[in-house]
C-alpha positions in Angstrom: 97.3 125.1 99.7 96.2 123.5 103.0 93.6 120.8 102.6 91.4 118.6 104.8 91.4 115.0 104.0 89.4 112.0 105.1 91.0 108.7 105.0 89.3 105.2 104.9 90.8 101.7 104.7 89.7 98.0 105.0 85.9 98.2 104.1 85.9 94.6 103.3 82.5 94.7 101.4 80.7 96.1 104.5 78.1 98.3 102.7 76.5 99.4 106.0 79.6 100.6 107.5 80.7 102.3 104.4 77.6 104.1 103.8 77.5 105.4 107.6 81.0 106.6 107.4 80.5 108.4 104.1 77.7 110.2 105.4 79.8 111.3 108.4 82.7 112.4 106.0 80.2 114.5 104.1 79.5 116.5 107.4 83.2 116.8 107.7 83.6 119.0 104.6 86.9 117.5 103.4 88.5 118.3 100.3 89.7 114.7 99.4 88.9 111.2 100.5 91.7 108.7 100.4 91.1 105.1 100.5 93.8 102.8 101.6 92.7 99.5 100.2 90.8 96.4 100.9 87.7 97.5 99.6 86.4 93.7 99.3 86.8 90.6 101.0 85.0 88.9 104.1 81.5 91.0 103.5 78.6 90.3 101.3 78.6 93.7 99.1 81.9 93.8 97.0 80.2 95.4 93.9 78.2 98.0 95.9 81.3 99.0 98.0 83.5 99.4 94.8 80.9 101.5 93.0 80.7 103.8 96.1 84.3 104.2 96.7 84.8 104.8 92.9 82.2 107.5 92.9 82.9 109.1 96.4 86.9 108.9 96.7 89.7 110.7 95.2 92.7 108.4 95.4 92.8 104.8 96.0 95.4 102.0 96.8 95.0 98.3 96.6 94.9 95.9 99.6 95.6 92.1 99.9 92.3 91.0 99.4 91.4 93.4 96.4 94.4 91.8 94.7 93.5 88.3 95.9 90.0 88.6 94.5 91.4 89.3 90.9 94.4 86.6 91.1 97.1 89.2 91.5 98.3 87.9 94.8 98.3 84.5 96.4 95.6 83.2 98.8 97.9 80.3 100.1 98.9 82.7 103.1 95.1 83.5 103.9 93.4 81.6 106.8 90.8 79.3 105.4 87.8 81.7 106.2 89.6 84.6 104.5 90.4 82.3 101.4 86.9 81.3 101.2 85.7 84.8 101.2 88.0 85.5 98.5 87.1 83.0 96.3 83.4 84.0 96.7 84.3 87.5 96.0 86.1 86.7 92.6 82.9 84.8 91.6 80.5 87.6 92.3 82.8 90.6 91.2 81.5 92.2 87.8 84.1 92.4 85.1 84.2 96.3 85.3 84.9 96.1 88.9 87.5 93.3 88.4 89.4 95.5 86.0 89.3 98.5 88.2 90.8 96.4 91.1 93.6 95.0 88.9 94.6 98.7 88.1 94.8 100.1 91.7 98.6 100.9 92.8 100.2 99.6 95.9 101.7 103.0 96.9 100.5 106.5 96.3 102.0 109.8 97.4 99.5 112.8 98.0 101.1 116.0 98.9 103.1 115.4 102.4 101.6 111.9 102.7 102.6 108.4 101.8 99.6 105.9 101.5 100.3 102.2 101.4 98.1 99.2 102.7 100.3 97.4 104.5 104.1 98.6 104.8 106.3 101.2 103.3 109.2 98.7 103.2 107.6 95.8 101.6 104.0 96.8 100.2 103.6 93.7 97.9 104.3 91.3 100.7 101.5 92.2 102.8 103.3 92.1 106.2 101.9 93.5 109.4 102.8 96.3 111.7 101.6 95.2 115.2 104.2 96.5 117.5 106.4 99.5 118.3 109.1 97.7 117.1 107.6 96.8 113.9 106.7 100.6 113.3 110.1 101.6 114.1 111.7 99.7 111.3 109.5 101.1 108.7 110.3 104.9 109.1 113.5 104.5 107.1 111.4 103.5 104.2 109.5 106.6 103.7 110.8 110.3 103.5 107.3 111.9 103.8 106.1 113.5 107.0 103.1 111.1 107.3 102.7 107.5 106.3 99.2 106.2 106.6 98.6 102.5 106.6 95.8 100.0 107.2 95.8 96.1 106.9 95.7 95.1 110.6 92.3 96.5 111.5 93.9 98.1 114.7 94.6 101.7 114.7 97.6 103.4 116.2 99.7 106.7 115.9 103.5 106.1 116.2 105.8 109.3 116.4 109.4 109.5 115.2 111.4 112.3 116.9 115.1 112.5 116.5 115.3 108.9 115.7 113.2 107.9 118.6 109.7 106.2 118.4 106.7 106.4 120.6 103.4 105.3 120.6 101.0 108.3 120.9 98.2 107.8 123.6 94.6 108.8 122.4 93.2 109.1 118.9 93.9 112.8 118.2 97.2 114.3 117.8 98.5 117.7 116.9 101.6 117.6 114.4 104.7 119.3 115.4 107.4 120.3 112.7 110.3 117.9 113.6 108.4 114.8 114.1 107.2 112.3 111.6 104.3 110.2 111.9 103.1 106.2 110.8 99.4 105.9 111.4 97.2 103.1 111.0 93.6 104.3 110.6 91.8 101.2 111.5 89.1 99.6 109.6 85.7 100.6 108.3 84.1 97.0 107.7 85.9 94.9 110.2 87.6 96.4 113.3 89.9 94.1 115.4 90.8 96.4 118.2 88.0 95.0 120.5 85.7 98.3 119.3 83.1 97.2 116.7 82.4 100.8 115.5 83.6 101.6 112.1 86.8 103.6 112.0 88.2 106.6 109.7 90.4 109.5 110.2 90.5 113.2 109.5 93.7 115.0 108.7 93.5 118.8 108.8 96.4 120.8 107.3 95.0 124.0 108.6 95.0 123.0 112.3 97.7 120.6 111.8 95.5 117.8 113.5 95.0 114.1 112.7 92.0 112.2 114.4 90.9 108.7 114.4 87.2 108.8 114.7 84.5 105.8 115.4 81.0 105.5 114.5 78.1 103.0 115.0 76.5 101.4 111.9 73.9 98.6 111.3 76.0 95.4 112.4 73.0 93.1 112.5 72.1 94.1 108.8 75.7 93.4 107.8 75.7 90.1 109.7 72.4 88.9 107.9 73.9 89.5 104.6 76.8 87.5 105.2 74.9 84.9 106.6 72.4 85.1 103.7 75.2 84.5 100.8 76.4 81.5 103.0 79.9 83.0 103.8 81.3 81.7 107.1 79.5 82.3 109.9 82.4 83.7 112.0 82.9 86.5 109.5 79.4 87.6 110.6 79.9 87.1 114.4 83.2 88.8 114.7 81.6 92.3 113.7 79.6 92.4 116.9 82.9 92.1 119.1 85.4 94.0 116.8 87.8 90.8 117.0 
């Protein structure tokens, strides 16, 4: 059976962005919503975001901030601002949500898709894919037609054909039978590609297309909440520039 999927990632406790994206996804008439992790961290509404994702999504994997907020991964490699946000998140998460995050898997297969937050080669190491060279090395670590990732907050589409790899220009692609794909769907709650709009993706097996979409949300309200709970001001400021 051919299905229509929505994919979300890197919400980072940004309730304003998440709610706008979920409304947009509802209008897309998808069969399933897949979440690639980092529900929490950086933003001011971790419990509310977890509640929404638990209720609205069908498949969820863990990100490094999810695990860090419940002591399953070290924050020693976090920058000081991220570490401070992780410690704050750990303090405010309710016990049920902590248990929920602890139980999330690192990798999940859904139909012809592999879902992983960071990399298929070392999902537990939280390494980044920043370049075509980085992406090319990852294809030998998955056999599925498509691997979706998050983590860097920078969307991309990389195509493998006959062992060669290229970056697809544009944010919509029609899938071709011989090819395989590694796709970063970007971030809902903290984009870092210079575009402050929340990012999500739609994969339609009927039309054999994948599209990364962007949508505006109330950045000022998300910023206000971050400052109100006295998280580092930079975490609020960066939302306006998508950096």
